[in-house]
N, C-alpha and C positions, 0 to 999 in steps of 0.2 A: 619551456613549459608545455605540457601535453594537454590535449583536449580531454574533457571529462568522459569517462566511459558511458555515462548516461545518455549521451547523444544530444545534449543541450546546445553544443557549439561553443560553450564557455570552457575555460581551463578548469582543471580539477581543483586548483587552489582557490578559485573564485566561485565554484559551483558546489559540488558535493563534499569537497575536502573539509570545509569548516563544520558541516553537519556531522560527518563521520568523526570529527574531532570533539563533538559534544555540543556545538551550537544548535539552538532550536531551529527547526525547519520553518520557514515563513509561511509555507502553504502545504496542503496535502500532496500536491504534485511534486514539490521539492523533496518531501519525505519519501515518496515513491521512487523518485530518481536516485536518492541516496541509498535506498535499500537495494536497488539493482546494482549500484556501484559497490556496495558492500559485498555482494556476491562475487563481483569481478575481482575486488581487492582482498577477498577472503577475510573480511572484518566481521566475524561472527558476533563479537560483542555489540556492535552497532545494530545488527539484526535483532538481537535480544532486547536491547534497551529501547528500540523504537516500536516495540510491541505494547499493546495495552496490557494492564495487569491480568486481565482474563486470558489473553493470548499467551502470555509468558508462562502460565501454568502448564501448558502443553508443549512448550518449545523444547525441541531436542537439538541441542547445540551440535552434538556429534553428527547427526543426520544432515543438518544444514552445512556443516563443514565438509562432509563427504560429498554432497551435491556441488558445493562451490568449487571444490578442488578437482572433481572428476569431470567438470564441464568447461568447455571453451565458450565464453560469453560473446555472442555475435552482435548484439544490439538490442536496444530498447526503443519501442515506439509508443508514444502516448496517443491513444485513439480518441479519447474524450475525457473531459473532467466535468464534474458537476459539483458546484460550490467548492468548498475547501480553500477559500481565500483567507487572507490575513485576519479578517473579522468574522469568519464563519466558525461554527462549532463542529460541523460535520462536513464530510466531503467524500466523493467517490472518484476513482481514477480507473478508467478502462484502458488496459495496456496490453502490449504484446512484447514478450521477452524471448528472443531467439538465442539458442545455444546449441552446442554440439556435444554429444556424449556418446561414448562407445562407437565413434565414427559416424554417427547418424545425427543429422540436423533435426532439431525439434523446435516447437514453438509453445510457449506457455501463455495462454490467454486468460485474463482475469479481470473482473471488476472488483478492485480493492476498495475497502471501506476504511475511512479514517475518522477519528474523533480527537478530542482534546482531553488530556489528563494533566492536571496542574498547569494548564495553559500551553502545554506542548502538544504538537501533533503526534499521534501514535496510530499504528495499524491496528484496526479492530476486527478485521475478518474480510470475508468476500461474499458477494452474492452467490447464491447456490446455482450450480450448473443445471441446465434444463434436463428434466427427467430424473433428477435426484430427489429422493423422498425426504421430506422435511417433517418432523414431528413438532407441532405447535405446542409450546409450553406456557404461553401467555394468552390471554383473551384476544380474539381477533379484533383488529382495529379497522373500522369502516372508513371508506374514502373521505367522508365528510366529518369524521370525528377529529378532535384536536390531536395533533401529532404527539405521541408519547415522549418525544425527545425534549419537550418543553419549549419549543420555539414560539408557540402561540399560533402557528399556521395550521391550516387543515392538513391532515395526513397526505392527501393526494397532491398537495402543493409543496410538501416538504420531503420527508423520508420515503413516502410512497411513490415519488417520481421515478426512482431507479428500480423499484420493485416490479 
């Protein structure tokens, strides 16, 4: 048995293997790890089915396949997680994925956002990069306003923590 590509230290069969096979991920971090492993294993179907319905609208399987196949995946490091546990509805995973492409080592840094659809964790997007222009399409939520996710918490103590 080989170690899982996600770097958890567990075997593939006890870590990401079942999730790639269709089992629900127990946490947002587990889904993040399985998505990295899907790139390593070139499991484009898992990458697509682990996206939210909104994200699937823009998914380009051929581009994901090209990136997966043209890269040598060097490792995943989880930097920080916020929420995303078995009883949570939302989560964020800050990670670093190192890979080599065209002979050059690169690093993909992201704060990935996760939510639940039909009880299963799905990738919902990422926090915007610094300096990137964002056009607001909804009314601004104040720090002390109720969080729009419906948790009942103030925005600053819920989804506003990572913002």
